[in-house]
DRENKOLTOR-138403 format. One line per 4 residues: number of its first residue (from 1); their letters; for each residue x, y, z of N, C-alpha, C, CB. Coordinates in Angstrom, 3 decimals. Glycine has a CB too. Example, Ala and Ser with C-alpha at 12.3 -4.5 7.8 and 13.67 -1.06 7.14 Angstrom:
REM DRENKOLTOR-138403
1	AS	13.190:-5.690:7.800:12.300:-4.500:7.800:13.200:-3.300:7.800:11.308:-4.473:9.046; 12.850:-2.250:7.080:13.670:-1.060:7.140:12.900:0.030:7.870:14.084:-0.598:5.725
***
This chain:
REM DRENKOLTOR-138403
1	MMKT	-54.325:-12.740:-8.684:-53.373:-13.592:-7.832:-52.240:-12.842:-7.192:-52.754:-14.689:-8.672; -52.752:-13.731:-6.185:-51.365:-12.843:-5.243:-50.464:-14.036:-4.889:-51.901:-11.901:-3.470; -48.911:-13.725:-5.741:-47.936:-14.045:-5.920:-47.553:-15.040:-4.526:-47.225:-12.858:-6.282; -47.092:-16.566:-4.181:-46.458:-16.977:-3.210:-45.723:-17.247:-2.967:-46.590:-17.392:-2.866
5	FKGA	-44.817:-17.213:-1.510:-43.813:-18.300:-1.476:-43.639:-19.326:-0.491:-42.733:-17.789:-1.498; -43.679:-19.825:-0.643:-43.218:-21.044:0.408:-44.947:-21.208:1.211:-41.552:-20.372:1.843; -45.618:-20.538:0.749:-46.759:-20.799:1.556:-47.013:-18.963:1.857:-46.361:-22.020:3.112; -45.876:-18.309:1.571:-46.338:-17.068:2.166:-46.648:-15.881:1.094:-45.247:-16.608:3.179
9	SINS	-47.727:-15.120:1.667:-47.256:-14.396:0.788:-47.037:-12.436:0.497:-47.987:-15.011:0.001; -46.572:-12.431:-0.701:-46.041:-11.020:-0.724:-46.412:-10.595:0.643:-46.670:-10.030:-1.914; -47.640:-9.984:0.827:-47.482:-9.201:2.259:-47.082:-9.372:3.163:-48.164:-8.915:2.783; -46.859:-10.786:3.937:-46.288:-11.622:4.212:-44.763:-11.229:4.935:-46.372:-12.313:3.104
13	IKPM	-44.162:-11.299:3.070:-42.823:-11.525:3.150:-42.376:-9.540:3.180:-42.207:-12.724:1.571; -43.071:-8.360:2.929:-42.390:-7.232:2.818:-41.970:-6.947:3.972:-43.007:-6.262:2.295; -42.013:-6.660:5.383:-41.651:-6.530:6.701:-40.741:-6.831:6.732:-42.170:-6.987:7.566; -40.579:-8.393:6.233:-39.070:-9.599:6.747:-38.005:-8.873:5.781:-39.251:-11.846:6.175
17	MARQ	-38.416:-8.808:4.130:-37.261:-8.341:3.228:-37.223:-7.181:4.649:-37.621:-7.728:1.177; -38.118:-5.824:4.636:-37.641:-4.994:5.573:-36.406:-4.424:6.422:-38.138:-5.270:6.087; -37.186:-4.956:7.585:-36.352:-5.350:8.404:-34.508:-6.055:8.275:-37.242:-6.136:8.858; -34.450:-6.998:6.877:-33.461:-7.392:6.134:-32.170:-6.290:5.341:-34.256:-8.109:5.208
21	NAAK	-32.856:-5.535:4.817:-33.073:-4.402:4.526:-31.732:-2.883:5.574:-34.871:-4.486:4.872; -33.055:-3.337:6.808:-32.552:-2.916:7.032:-31.527:-2.738:8.514:-33.159:-2.473:6.557; -30.782:-3.974:8.432:-29.507:-4.526:8.677:-28.779:-4.948:8.020:-29.448:-5.203:9.250; -29.377:-4.811:7.151:-27.529:-4.276:6.020:-27.155:-2.959:6.236:-27.619:-4.205:3.960
25	KRSI	-28.332:-2.175:5.904:-27.831:0.282:6.382:-27.063:-0.586:6.956:-29.025:2.101:7.696; -27.118:-0.834:8.719:-26.967:-0.584:9.747:-25.223:-1.302:9.267:-28.185:-1.140:10.907; -25.261:-2.439:8.890:-23.795:-3.300:8.801:-22.499:-2.340:7.898:-24.165:-5.012:7.767; -23.338:-1.466:7.096:-23.100:-0.526:5.227:-22.736:0.699:6.739:-25.324:-0.048:3.379
29	DSYV	-22.947:1.016:7.352:-22.816:2.164:7.654:-22.313:1.753:8.720:-23.799:3.031:7.617; -21.500:1.013:9.298:-20.720:1.268:10.651:-19.542:0.456:9.895:-21.442:0.580:12.372; -19.561:-0.461:8.464:-18.071:-0.185:8.268:-18.070:1.207:7.213:-17.215:-1.697:7.519; -18.719:1.925:7.280:-18.601:3.832:5.875:-17.717:4.227:7.173:-20.777:5.514:5.330
33	SILS	-18.469:3.361:8.931:-17.860:4.383:10.047:-16.357:3.880:10.361:-18.842:4.371:11.585; -16.244:3.005:9.622:-14.677:2.473:10.880:-13.738:2.477:10.057:-14.548:0.729:11.745; -14.140:2.947:8.029:-13.235:2.980:7.339:-13.193:4.968:7.412:-13.545:1.979:5.860; -14.445:6.307:7.859:-13.667:7.029:8.552:-13.092:7.809:9.347:-13.556:7.145:8.404
37	RILT	-12.685:6.786:10.393:-12.012:6.928:12.033:-10.623:5.605:11.219:-13.579:6.076:14.038; -10.393:5.062:9.699:-9.019:4.675:9.335:-8.844:5.819:9.159:-8.615:3.732:8.266; -9.534:6.661:8.290:-9.059:7.473:7.485:-8.687:8.751:7.484:-9.589:7.418:6.852; -8.947:9.486:9.134:-8.622:9.901:9.640:-7.175:9.989:10.489:-9.399:9.825:9.801
41	QPAR	-6.723:8.475:10.894:-5.191:8.471:11.208:-4.016:9.001:11.220:-4.858:7.978:10.904; -3.468:9.160:11.633:-2.007:9.046:11.130:-1.569:8.657:9.865:-1.385:8.242:11.830; -1.058:8.767:9.118:0.053:8.364:7.589:0.328:6.749:8.221:2.121:9.662:7.359; 1.409:6.827:8.828:1.663:5.372:9.094:0.494:4.453:9.798:2.893:5.328:9.991
45	LQWI	-0.135:4.789:10.481:-1.063:3.813:10.585:-2.094:3.206:9.594:-1.633:4.186:11.437; -2.285:3.801:8.115:-3.053:3.812:8.227:-2.894:2.229:6.920:-3.669:5.249:8.290; -2.120:2.233:6.571:-1.959:1.498:5.634:-2.305:0.252:6.773:-0.512:1.672:4.750; -1.618:-0.188:8.057:-2.092:-0.727:8.819:-3.151:-1.530:9.187:-2.029:-0.228:9.164
49	YRSA	-4.438:-0.203:9.812:-5.447:-0.176:8.955:-6.202:-0.474:8.268:-5.453:0.028:8.653; -5.654:-0.123:7.184:-6.128:-1.121:5.600:-5.521:-2.763:5.584:-5.220:-0.235:3.901; -4.063:-2.913:5.478:-4.289:-4.398:5.623:-5.234:-4.836:6.862:-2.871:-5.087:5.795; -5.418:-4.418:8.239:-6.533:-5.453:8.835:-7.783:-5.353:7.456:-7.289:-4.765:10.738
53	LKTL	-8.328:-4.451:7.448:-9.650:-4.556:6.976:-9.431:-5.427:5.929:-10.344:-3.277:6.588; -8.502:-5.582:4.980:-8.859:-6.603:3.976:-8.617:-7.719:4.548:-8.200:-6.558:2.719; -7.629:-8.075:6.032:-7.547:-9.638:6.229:-9.150:-9.644:6.731:-6.177:-10.313:7.531; -9.699:-8.849:7.397:-10.809:-9.214:7.398:-11.969:-9.564:6.577:-10.987:-8.700:7.864
57	GMLL	-11.668:-8.109:5.601:-12.542:-8.650:4.806:-12.962:-9.875:4.037:-12.486:-8.099:4.280; -11.645:-10.595:3.408:-11.659:-11.952:3.288:-12.296:-12.940:4.105:-10.606:-12.240:3.274; -12.242:-13.017:5.230:-12.650:-13.497:6.785:-13.825:-13.570:6.697:-12.336:-12.645:8.028; -14.599:-12.148:6.090:-15.976:-12.096:6.172:-16.829:-12.742:4.521:-16.278:-10.351:6.567
61	CVMP	-15.514:-12.620:3.472:-15.592:-13.103:2.268:-16.004:-14.680:2.363:-14.282:-12.818:1.578; -15.243:-15.508:3.732:-15.281:-17.119:3.084:-16.181:-17.264:4.548:-13.389:-18.327:2.767; -16.742:-16.630:5.464:-17.696:-17.167:6.539:-19.201:-17.308:5.661:-17.786:-15.964:8.018; -20.002:-16.611:4.876:-21.074:-17.036:4.221:-21.156:-18.401:4.130:-21.139:-16.513:3.065
65	MLAW	-19.498:-18.869:2.666:-19.458:-19.587:2.153:-19.960:-21.201:3.666:-18.049:-19.236:1.292; -19.701:-20.676:5.053:-19.858:-21.783:5.308:-21.953:-22.364:6.359:-18.222:-21.883:6.181; -21.934:-20.943:5.948:-23.550:-20.494:6.052:-24.691:-21.544:4.944:-23.623:-18.558:5.422; -25.402:-21.799:5.771:-26.424:-22.863:4.521:-27.835:-22.305:4.352:-26.752:-24.695:5.110
69	AEGE	-28.402:-21.644:3.617:-30.096:-21.279:4.039:-31.214:-21.579:4.792:-30.688:-21.377:3.338; -31.402:-21.221:4.447:-32.584:-21.373:5.369:-33.322:-22.629:4.550:-33.604:-19.820:5.535; -34.134:-23.271:6.062:-34.268:-24.650:5.606:-33.372:-25.741:4.816:-35.172:-24.544:4.969; -32.600:-25.641:4.245:-31.451:-26.269:3.987:-31.089:-27.363:5.576:-30.248:-24.915:3.583
73	KAPE	-30.523:-28.155:5.500:-29.537:-28.908:6.563:-28.676:-28.960:5.596:-29.898:-30.396:7.341; -27.305:-28.410:6.189:-25.698:-28.689:6.335:-25.730:-29.758:6.595:-24.817:-28.023:7.284; -24.016:-29.920:5.729:-23.733:-30.995:5.538:-23.072:-31.219:7.237:-22.839:-31.130:4.133; -23.744:-32.875:7.339:-22.637:-32.875:8.986:-21.097:-32.808:8.856:-22.775:-34.473:9.949
77	REVM	-20.989:-32.693:10.150:-19.581:-32.652:10.497:-18.420:-33.987:10.666:-19.683:-32.004:11.724; -17.719:-34.391:10.017:-17.351:-35.590:11.186:-16.647:-36.153:12.301:-17.128:-36.207:10.878; -17.134:-36.990:13.703:-17.079:-36.852:13.942:-15.482:-37.301:14.863:-18.048:-36.723:13.722; -15.122:-36.591:15.577:-13.871:-37.779:16.003:-14.084:-38.137:17.624:-12.011:-37.026:15.777
81	KLAP	-13.682:-38.905:17.515:-13.856:-39.719:18.954:-12.645:-40.115:19.393:-14.733:-41.029:18.920; -12.467:-39.325:20.431:-11.523:-39.434:20.670:-10.981:-39.931:22.245:-11.249:-38.436:20.193; -9.702:-40.457:22.968:-9.919:-40.059:24.369:-9.696:-39.484:24.704:-9.772:-40.370:25.108; -10.014:-39.211:26.206:-9.908:-37.673:26.304:-8.653:-36.913:26.889:-11.007:-37.245:27.121
85	EHEA	-7.461:-38.199:26.486:-5.416:-37.252:26.433:-6.006:-36.495:25.024:-3.181:-38.820:25.937; -6.133:-37.665:24.153:-6.281:-37.105:22.761:-6.971:-35.988:22.434:-6.792:-37.923:22.019; -8.119:-35.484:23.334:-9.047:-34.399:22.835:-8.545:-33.592:23.339:-10.399:-34.346:23.033; -8.194:-33.947:24.544:-6.982:-32.828:25.214:-6.207:-32.264:24.811:-6.229:-33.085:25.918
89	HVRY	-5.219:-32.250:23.938:-4.193:-32.602:23.142:-3.680:-31.145:22.311:-4.733:-33.849:22.163; -5.620:-31.978:21.655:-5.999:-31.262:20.055:-6.452:-29.582:20.890:-7.885:-32.370:18.875; -7.771:-30.179:21.640:-8.073:-28.643:22.067:-6.478:-27.901:22.578:-9.379:-28.659:23.592; -5.461:-27.993:22.856:-4.844:-27.442:23.520:-3.702:-26.585:22.328:-4.396:-28.463:24.601
93	EMRG	-3.742:-27.429:21.440:-2.079:-26.894:19.636:-4.085:-26.249:19.227:-0.599:-29.445:17.583; -5.600:-26.599:19.453:-5.944:-25.073:18.410:-5.990:-23.776:19.292:-7.688:-25.112:17.559; -5.719:-23.991:20.790:-6.018:-22.225:21.690:-4.182:-22.166:21.270:-6.717:-22.144:24.328; -3.500:-22.467:21.370:-2.055:-22.372:20.595:-1.646:-22.038:19.046:-1.519:-23.619:20.734
97	FLVS	-2.402:-21.943:18.946:-2.875:-21.421:17.327:-2.628:-19.798:17.989:-5.009:-21.950:16.571; -4.577:-19.810:18.417:-5.052:-19.108:18.809:-3.840:-17.347:18.927:-5.621:-19.971:19.951; -3.204:-18.032:19.967:-2.600:-17.501:20.743:-1.585:-16.869:19.836:-2.239:-18.319:21.765; -0.349:-17.910:19.192:0.094:-17.169:17.801:-0.391:-15.970:17.420:-0.199:-17.887:16.699
101	LQGI	-1.429:-16.416:16.405:-2.102:-15.204:15.332:-2.430:-14.125:16.290:-3.658:-15.680:14.394; -2.752:-14.501:17.548:-2.927:-12.492:18.407:-1.661:-12.400:18.549:-3.830:-12.048:20.311; -0.391:-13.217:18.674:0.712:-12.541:19.023:1.029:-12.012:17.297:1.956:-13.616:19.938; 1.026:-12.945:16.842:1.492:-12.539:15.713:0.956:-10.958:15.000:1.175:-13.709:14.903
105	NEAL	-0.452:-10.668:15.582:-0.710:-9.148:15.242:-0.441:-8.347:15.372:-1.276:-8.685:15.337; -0.564:-8.291:17.080:0.409:-7.732:18.029:1.983:-7.067:17.256:0.731:-9.081:19.122; 2.439:-8.017:16.850:3.966:-7.565:16.655:4.472:-6.864:15.343:4.826:-8.797:16.764; 3.301:-7.302:14.366:3.038:-6.771:13.150:2.951:-5.462:13.207:1.990:-7.248:12.603
109	AKQD	1.567:-5.266:14.805:1.773:-3.501:14.300:2.705:-2.494:14.356:1.032:-2.762:14.820; 3.115:-3.581:15.966:4.540:-2.486:15.945:5.773:-2.994:14.483:5.621:-2.788:17.932; 5.511:-3.515:13.724:6.248:-3.905:13.202:7.270:-4.006:13.237:6.153:-3.746:12.697; 7.423:-5.737:14.606:8.430:-6.087:14.742:8.638:-7.353:14.492:8.738:-5.766:15.655
113	FEAV	9.299:-7.751:13.502:9.462:-8.538:12.953:9.157:-10.083:13.024:10.247:-8.240:12.889; 11.221:-9.916:14.335:11.111:-10.944:14.303:10.490:-11.663:15.888:12.348:-11.254:13.753; 9.477:-10.340:16.434:8.101:-11.189:17.720:7.647:-12.242:16.604:6.224:-9.866:18.434; 7.371:-11.635:15.052:6.223:-12.138:14.806:7.058:-13.272:14.466:5.182:-11.463:13.846
117	ARYA	7.884:-13.835:13.906:9.050:-15.021:13.214:8.995:-15.921:15.359:11.589:-13.771:12.310; 9.126:-15.099:16.017:9.295:-15.529:17.593:7.201:-16.402:17.514:9.702:-13.387:19.142; 6.826:-15.937:16.736:5.105:-16.262:17.801:4.574:-17.381:16.146:3.406:-13.851:18.279; 5.307:-17.040:14.930:5.048:-18.098:13.944:5.605:-19.252:14.994:5.910:-17.912:12.299
121	RQSG	6.690:-19.792:15.257:7.397:-20.687:15.372:7.030:-21.193:16.226:8.409:-20.545:15.376; 6.280:-20.726:17.049:6.097:-21.329:18.559:4.297:-22.812:18.384:5.601:-19.268:19.986; 3.971:-21.866:17.451:3.013:-23.230:16.210:3.838:-23.589:14.984:1.307:-22.529:15.312; 4.557:-23.920:14.822:5.021:-24.305:13.568:5.989:-26.359:14.392:6.447:-22.482:12.749
125	ASAP	5.621:-26.522:13.134:6.198:-28.172:13.173:7.567:-28.517:14.332:6.892:-28.563:11.366; 7.926:-27.345:14.246:10.077:-28.060:15.958:9.568:-27.594:16.768:12.378:-27.194:16.119; 8.560:-26.240:16.890:7.626:-26.717:18.571:7.611:-27.336:19.509:6.759:-27.150:18.686; 8.221:-27.799:20.519:8.456:-28.964:21.077:6.685:-29.708:21.351:9.492:-28.611:22.549
129	QAAP	6.204:-30.272:20.475:5.387:-31.400:21.643:5.628:-31.944:22.418:4.931:-32.281:21.470; 4.390:-33.154:23.043:4.030:-33.804:24.068:2.898:-34.748:23.676:3.726:-32.904:25.092; 2.716:-35.176:22.409:0.938:-35.641:22.583:1.339:-36.719:22.682:-0.372:-35.467:21.403; 0.366:-37.226:23.318:0.119:-38.138:23.788:0.340:-39.675:23.067:-0.945:-37.782:24.105
133	RGLG	0.502:-40.473:23.065:1.187:-42.039:22.318:-0.207:-42.441:22.073:2.283:-43.416:23.458; -0.011:-42.641:20.737:-1.408:-43.025:19.803:-2.114:-42.090:20.014:-2.281:-44.305:20.078; -1.907:-40.433:19.766:-2.592:-39.875:19.208:-2.683:-39.761:17.346:-2.363:-38.907:19.913; -1.271:-40.255:16.154:-2.139:-39.903:15.453:-2.083:-40.654:14.846:-2.230:-38.967:15.014
137	KALP	-2.582:-41.813:15.345:-3.283:-43.158:14.564:-5.138:-43.035:14.858:-2.505:-44.953:15.466; -5.615:-42.479:16.560:-6.826:-42.300:16.523:-7.230:-40.881:15.159:-7.184:-42.012:18.199; -6.020:-39.882:15.113:-6.970:-38.875:14.131:-6.827:-38.980:12.657:-6.663:-37.348:14.396; -8.585:-38.519:12.717:-8.592:-38.991:10.249:-7.412:-38.344:9.721:-10.308:-37.910:8.812
141	PRFR	-6.985:-39.451:8.996:-5.882:-39.546:8.328:-6.021:-37.347:7.056:-6.108:-41.661:7.231; -7.065:-36.869:7.571:-6.765:-35.435:6.117:-6.999:-34.835:7.508:-8.139:-34.900:4.238; -6.987:-35.009:8.489:-7.028:-34.111:9.983:-5.713:-33.677:10.029:-7.409:-34.983:11.506; -5.070:-35.182:10.260:-4.092:-34.773:10.445:-2.999:-34.182:8.743:-3.657:-35.948:11.395
145	EMGG	-3.294:-34.574:7.454:-3.635:-33.103:6.755:-3.363:-31.950:7.369:-4.970:-32.902:6.489; -4.454:-31.689:7.225:-5.035:-30.450:8.255:-3.542:-29.675:8.637:-5.984:-31.191:9.975; -3.570:-30.386:9.745:-3.013:-30.192:10.915:-1.180:-29.685:10.719:-3.319:-31.670:11.729; -1.410:-30.723:9.657:0.200:-30.823:9.577:0.583:-29.199:8.631:0.777:-32.628:8.498
149	ATHA	-0.305:-29.087:7.911:0.067:-28.113:6.573:-0.262:-26.554:7.161:-1.092:-28.532:4.970; -0.978:-26.599:8.814:-1.218:-25.455:9.388:0.269:-25.354:10.817:-3.077:-25.557:9.946; 0.819:-26.081:10.669:2.557:-26.153:11.463:3.047:-25.593:9.835:3.470:-28.372:12.207; 2.705:-25.728:8.679:4.052:-26.116:8.255:3.709:-24.325:8.058:4.517:-27.543:6.791
153	AFDQ	2.666:-24.120:7.539:2.309:-22.785:7.213:2.829:-21.747:9.002:0.237:-22.862:6.680; 2.842:-21.866:9.625:3.592:-20.989:10.422:5.048:-21.117:10.277:3.246:-21.161:11.753; 5.444:-22.465:10.147:6.610:-22.225:9.813:7.249:-21.121:8.694:6.869:-23.322:9.568; 6.362:-21.480:7.632:7.317:-20.555:6.349:6.579:-18.877:6.858:6.729:-21.205:4.014
157	LAVD	5.275:-19.006:7.887:5.734:-17.532:7.980:6.838:-16.958:9.113:4.455:-16.762:8.215; 7.368:-17.637:9.806:8.400:-17.365:10.488:9.771:-17.327:9.854:8.360:-18.158:11.411; 9.736:-17.468:8.965:10.940:-17.278:7.742:10.899:-15.973:6.757:10.826:-18.596:6.660; 9.688:-16.270:6.435:9.211:-14.862:5.956:9.502:-13.702:6.504:8.009:-14.760:5.948
161	AQTM	9.407:-13.948:7.773:8.473:-12.647:8.294:9.901:-11.582:8.372:7.434:-12.959:10.211; 10.951:-13.351:8.723:12.763:-13.078:9.394:13.313:-12.494:7.754:13.985:-15.186:10.131; 13.320:-12.751:7.124:13.825:-12.485:5.650:13.361:-11.330:5.338:13.419:-13.448:4.570; 12.159:-11.549:5.027:11.030:-10.294:4.451:11.483:-9.020:5.042:9.283:-10.506:4.973
165	GDTR	10.258:-8.863:5.494:10.132:-7.939:6.580:8.844:-7.380:6.232:11.297:-6.874:6.733; 8.061:-7.988:5.351:6.786:-8.129:4.736:5.639:-7.695:5.088:6.556:-9.116:4.612; 4.288:-6.828:5.654:4.206:-7.182:6.189:2.883:-7.534:5.297:4.580:-6.737:7.231; 3.028:-7.141:4.435:1.658:-7.259:3.200:2.112:-9.211:3.093:2.032:-5.859:0.967
169	VVLE	2.599:-9.920:3.018:2.789:-11.113:3.007:2.546:-11.815:4.270:3.913:-11.274:2.564; 3.108:-11.058:5.107:2.825:-11.508:6.140:0.723:-11.536:6.751:3.944:-10.585:6.943; 0.533:-10.970:5.930:-0.517:-10.542:6.195:-2.166:-11.708:5.602:-0.254:-9.051:5.542; -1.174:-11.777:4.035:-0.930:-12.480:3.603:-1.269:-14.284:3.599:-0.157:-11.990:3.755
173	QVSG	-0.399:-14.603:4.539:0.207:-15.823:5.795:-1.114:-16.137:6.340:1.423:-15.186:7.264; -1.384:-14.705:7.334:-2.108:-15.340:8.416:-3.429:-15.412:8.215:-1.924:-14.745:9.599; -3.747:-15.371:6.645:-5.753:-14.871:5.883:-5.136:-16.629:5.952:-6.466:-13.442:3.537; -4.089:-17.063:5.482:-4.121:-18.454:4.876:-4.240:-19.609:5.267:-3.351:-18.670:4.394
177	IMKQ	-4.070:-19.118:6.824:-3.249:-19.838:7.849:-5.567:-19.796:8.442:-1.256:-18.600:9.063; -5.788:-18.899:8.765:-6.985:-18.761:8.867:-8.305:-19.370:8.586:-6.964:-18.079:8.546; -8.043:-19.216:7.227:-8.773:-20.123:6.157:-8.669:-21.139:6.000:-8.693:-19.958:5.148; -7.278:-22.132:6.486:-7.142:-24.393:7.242:-8.031:-24.206:8.378:-5.004:-25.296:8.214
181	CIQC	-7.459:-22.917:9.374:-8.932:-23.232:10.525:-10.312:-23.573:10.403:-9.275:-22.196:11.205; -11.045:-22.779:8.638:-12.321:-22.669:9.021:-12.473:-23.288:8.270:-13.054:-21.678:9.174; -11.833:-24.637:7.081:-11.600:-25.364:6.379:-12.031:-26.335:7.703:-10.277:-25.248:5.578; -10.979:-26.251:8.590:-10.797:-27.911:9.793:-12.792:-27.176:10.683:-8.239:-27.760:11.846
185	HAAY	-12.373:-26.457:11.289:-13.995:-26.756:12.166:-15.054:-26.898:11.469:-14.538:-25.650:13.091; -15.002:-26.623:10.367:-16.654:-27.050:8.772:-16.308:-28.381:9.015:-16.481:-26.486:6.367; -15.198:-29.130:8.835:-14.981:-30.213:8.340:-14.955:-30.959:9.668:-13.820:-30.251:7.418; -14.399:-30.941:10.979:-14.458:-31.546:11.820:-15.191:-31.259:13.036:-13.525:-31.729:11.908
189	RFGK	-15.611:-32.471:13.899:-16.119:-31.869:15.547:-15.681:-33.295:16.547:-18.364:-31.472:15.674; -15.514:-32.500:17.955:-15.505:-33.890:18.682:-16.466:-34.423:19.062:-14.897:-33.983:19.670; -17.340:-35.627:19.252:-17.987:-35.707:19.432:-18.128:-37.596:21.003:-18.404:-35.309:17.978; -18.732:-37.698:21.185:-18.805:-39.141:21.587:-19.380:-40.278:21.104:-19.209:-39.190:22.512
***
């Protein structure tokens, strides 16, 4: 008697498993290729690449948590029904987070901690904001908390970049901010 898996025979699953294994091998080969390129760089650049690779690795560890097994329904994200001006402002702030993170990474690669702090302050809580009237009441309480925590994390990153000048500390903080972004996007979406 042939074993079955969800109504499929072992013979029909073997080609699928072979394709998955080939995809994993290509992924591993790409990773090895990147590592070999890093190791051939001058020593000064190697630690920057390694730090960036660690951050990427942490993100890749978080992303599968957001993926759901085939056949399972992903939990619904809470729909935020906002007025057009409120939604536009929230989207503007999120794009600002991306601009700050990109600037921080670029400045960090140059070891320019003053620029790191400047980019971080752009998304901090003290950054000039002209939020539309009533936005605070329109947002879900947890979303407001997450947004406030993200702004505060940018402020702390700015202070630490200026006072410590430590690449590892900044990368850890950038990773924490990105985790907050991922959590928020996993919990909320815009809708009508």
